[in-house]
C-alpha positions as CSV (number, residue, x, y, z in Angstrom):
1,M,-30.8,11.4,12.9
2,R,-29.1,13.2,10.0
3,K,-25.5,12.2,10.9
4,P,-26.3,8.5,11.7
5,L,-28.3,8.2,8.5
6,A,-25.4,9.6,6.5
7,E,-23.0,7.2,8.2
8,F,-25.4,4.3,7.4
9,I,-25.6,5.2,3.7
10,G,-21.9,5.8,3.4
11,T,-20.9,2.5,5.0
12,F,-23.6,0.7,3.0
13,T,-22.1,2.1,-0.2
14,L,-18.5,1.2,0.8
15,V,-19.4,-2.4,1.5
16,L,-21.7,-2.9,-1.5
17,F,-19.3,-1.4,-4.1
18,G,-16.0,-2.3,-2.5
19,C,-16.8,-5.9,-1.6
20,G,-19.1,-6.1,-4.7
21,A,-16.1,-5.3,-6.9
22,A,-14.3,-8.3,-5.4
23,V,-17.3,-10.7,-5.6
24,I,-18.9,-9.7,-8.9
25,A,-16.1,-8.2,-10.9
26,G,-12.9,-9.4,-9.3
27,G,-12.0,-11.8,-12.1
28,D,-12.2,-9.0,-14.6
29,I,-10.7,-6.0,-12.8
30,G,-8.2,-7.8,-10.5
31,L,-6.6,-6.6,-7.3
32,T,-6.0,-3.1,-8.7
33,G,-9.6,-2.6,-9.7
34,I,-10.8,-3.8,-6.4
35,S,-8.5,-1.4,-4.6
36,F,-9.8,1.5,-6.6
37,A,-13.4,0.4,-6.0
38,F,-12.9,0.8,-2.3
39,G,-11.1,4.1,-2.7
40,L,-13.5,5.6,-5.2
41,A,-16.5,4.6,-3.1
42,L,-14.9,6.4,-0.2
43,I,-14.1,9.5,-2.2
44,G,-17.7,9.7,-3.6
45,M,-19.2,9.4,-0.1
46,A,-16.6,11.9,1.3
47,Y,-18.0,14.6,-1.0
48,G,-21.6,13.3,-0.7
49,I,-22.0,13.1,3.0
50,G,-18.8,14.7,4.4
51,S,-20.6,18.0,5.1
52,V,-23.3,16.1,7.1
53,S,-21.4,13.6,9.3
54,G,-17.7,13.9,8.3
55,C,-18.0,10.6,6.4
56,H,-16.3,8.4,8.9
57,I,-18.2,5.3,7.6
58,N,-15.9,3.2,9.8
59,P,-16.0,2.6,13.6
60,A,-12.2,2.7,13.8
61,V,-12.2,6.1,12.3
62,T,-14.9,7.3,14.7
63,L,-12.9,6.0,17.7
64,G,-9.7,7.5,16.3
65,V,-11.5,10.9,16.1
66,V,-12.7,10.4,19.7
67,A,-9.1,9.6,20.8
68,S,-7.9,12.8,19.1
69,G,-10.3,14.9,21.2
70,R,-12.4,16.0,18.2
71,M,-15.5,14.0,19.2
72,S,-17.2,12.8,22.4
73,V,-18.0,9.2,23.2
74,A,-21.7,10.1,23.3
75,E,-21.5,11.5,19.8
76,A,-19.6,8.4,18.6
77,V,-22.1,5.7,19.8
78,P,-24.9,6.5,17.2
79,Y,-22.2,6.8,14.5
80,I,-20.8,3.3,15.3
81,I,-24.3,1.7,15.4
82,A,-25.2,3.2,12.1
83,Q,-21.9,2.1,10.5
84,V,-22.3,-1.5,11.6
85,A,-25.9,-1.5,10.4
86,G,-24.9,-0.1,7.1
87,G,-22.1,-2.7,6.7
88,I,-24.6,-5.5,7.4
89,A,-27.2,-4.0,5.0
90,G,-24.6,-3.6,2.3
91,A,-23.4,-7.2,2.6
92,L,-27.1,-8.4,2.5
93,V,-27.8,-6.5,-0.7
94,L,-24.6,-7.7,-2.2
95,M,-25.6,-11.3,-1.4
96,I,-29.0,-10.9,-3.0
97,I,-27.5,-9.4,-6.1
98,A,-24.7,-12.0,-6.4
99,S,-27.2,-14.8,-5.8
100,G,-28.8,-13.9,-9.1
101,K,-26.0,-15.7,-10.9
102,A,-26.7,-19.4,-11.2
103,D,-23.3,-20.6,-10.1
104,Y,-22.9,-18.3,-7.1
105,T,-23.0,-19.6,-3.6
106,V,-22.0,-17.8,-0.4
107,A,-20.0,-20.8,0.7
108,A,-18.0,-21.1,-2.5
109,N,-17.7,-17.5,-3.6
110,G,-18.0,-15.5,-0.3
111,L,-18.9,-11.9,0.1
112,G,-15.4,-10.3,0.1
113,Q,-14.9,-11.3,3.8
114,N,-11.6,-10.7,5.5
115,G,-9.4,-13.5,6.7
116,W,-5.9,-15.0,6.9
117,G,-4.2,-18.4,6.9
118,A,-4.5,-21.6,4.8
119,G,-6.9,-21.3,2.0
120,Y,-7.3,-17.5,2.2
121,L,-5.7,-15.5,-0.7
122,G,-1.9,-15.1,0.1
123,E,-2.2,-17.5,3.1
124,Y,-0.4,-15.0,5.5
125,T,-0.1,-15.8,9.2
126,M,-2.3,-14.4,11.9
127,T,0.7,-12.3,13.2
128,A,1.2,-10.8,9.7
129,A,-2.5,-10.1,9.4
130,F,-2.7,-8.4,12.8
131,V,0.4,-6.3,12.2
132,F,-0.8,-5.2,8.8
133,E,-4.3,-4.2,10.1
134,V,-2.9,-2.2,13.1
135,V,-0.2,-0.4,11.0
136,A,-2.4,0.2,8.0
137,T,-5.3,1.6,10.1
138,F,-2.8,3.8,12.1
139,L,-1.4,5.3,8.8
140,F,-5.0,5.6,7.4
141,L,-6.0,7.7,10.5
142,V,-2.9,9.8,10.2
143,V,-4.0,10.8,6.7
144,I,-7.6,11.3,7.8
145,L,-6.8,13.4,10.9
146,G,-4.2,15.3,9.1
147,A,-6.3,16.0,6.0
148,T,-9.2,17.2,8.1
149,G,-7.2,19.2,10.7
150,A,-6.9,22.9,11.1
151,G,-5.0,24.5,8.2
152,A,-5.4,21.5,5.8
153,P,-7.0,22.2,2.4
154,S,-10.5,20.8,3.1
155,A,-11.5,20.5,-0.5
156,M,-8.8,17.9,-1.1
157,A,-9.4,15.9,2.1
158,G,-11.8,13.4,0.4
159,L,-9.4,12.7,-2.4
160,A,-6.4,12.3,-0.1
161,I,-8.3,9.9,2.2
162,G,-9.7,7.8,-0.7
163,L,-6.3,7.5,-2.4
164,A,-4.8,6.4,0.9
165,L,-7.4,3.6,1.1
166,V,-6.5,2.6,-2.5
167,V,-2.8,2.1,-1.7
168,I,-3.7,0.3,1.5
169,H,-5.7,-2.2,-0.5
170,L,-3.0,-2.5,-3.2
171,V,-0.6,-3.7,-0.6
172,G,-2.9,-5.6,1.7
173,I,-5.5,-7.5,-0.2
174,N,-3.4,-10.6,-0.4
175,V,-2.7,-10.4,3.4
176,T,-6.1,-9.9,4.9
177,G,-8.5,-8.8,2.1
178,V,-8.0,-5.4,3.9
179,S,-10.4,-4.4,6.7
180,V,-9.1,-1.3,8.5
181,N,-12.8,-1.0,9.2
182,P,-14.7,-3.2,11.6
183,A,-18.1,-2.5,10.0
184,R,-16.7,-3.5,6.6
185,S,-15.7,-6.8,8.1
186,I,-18.7,-7.5,10.3
187,G,-21.2,-7.3,7.4
188,P,-19.8,-10.0,5.1
189,A,-18.7,-12.2,8.0
190,L,-22.2,-12.5,9.4
191,F,-23.6,-14.0,6.2
192,V,-20.6,-16.1,5.3
193,G,-20.2,-17.6,8.8
194,G,-17.7,-20.3,9.7
195,T,-14.1,-19.2,9.5
196,A,-15.1,-15.6,8.7
197,I,-16.9,-15.3,12.1
198,A,-14.1,-17.1,13.9
199,Q,-11.5,-14.7,12.6
200,L,-13.6,-11.6,12.9
201,W,-12.2,-10.6,16.2
202,L,-8.9,-9.6,14.6
203,F,-10.6,-7.2,12.2
204,I,-12.3,-5.5,15.1
205,V,-9.4,-5.3,17.6
206,A,-6.5,-4.5,15.3
207,P,-8.1,-1.5,13.4
208,I,-9.3,-0.1,16.7
209,I,-5.8,-0.3,18.2
210,G,-4.3,1.4,15.2
211,A,-6.9,4.1,15.0
212,I,-6.8,5.0,18.7
213,A,-3.0,5.1,18.6
214,A,-3.2,7.7,15.8
215,G,-5.8,9.6,17.6
216,I,-3.7,9.8,20.7
217,L,-0.7,11.0,18.7
218,F,-2.7,13.9,17.3
219,R,-4.2,14.7,20.7
220,S,-0.7,14.9,22.1
221,G,0.0,17.7,19.6
222,L,3.0,15.9,18.0
223,L,1.2,15.8,14.6
224,D,-1.7,18.2,15.0
225,A,-1.4,21.5,13.3
226,E,-0.4,24.5,15.4
């Protein structure tokens, strides 16, 4: 249970502090601050639980690792269950905290849920959202698999991965709010409902496609260290 517990805690932290930065502090820290909140939460967890579970805290990452040949499907299943549960728990705690402000409502203020189209941030199209999530997750996995591969300086992996997540958010918040992580999307969507649930499929399918593509690339040996 050590590894699933670590993944639960890590994903819980990412959602609580990443989405929490958007919901509670977004007006003060802006898109740059929110971007760093996600990245710094990941960096902290990478060094906190990385030695226990590898700090995937993301079902797409876990599936990318499986596709790369570094993990079995049987090992991945408890990771993914724990990650989704952690994302849901993080969103629940965020909702409880945010609801302590008199003028907060889930319907009006949300929980940092992902989306696209009319009324959502930059109002980008579904096609733009899908392409961004596939490409961003692919590149995110390239960083993760490369930074944790043989010969890479392991002490720097958490920093490299966290900073990659920061730049992904800097570019993509206005497009989709940035998922690249189905568990991060599932948690808030379940409590917000409506459009967030209707659009959730994209934030499950697109990151998985991007992650598996990166995993296959590494498994082929084209990018993996010799």
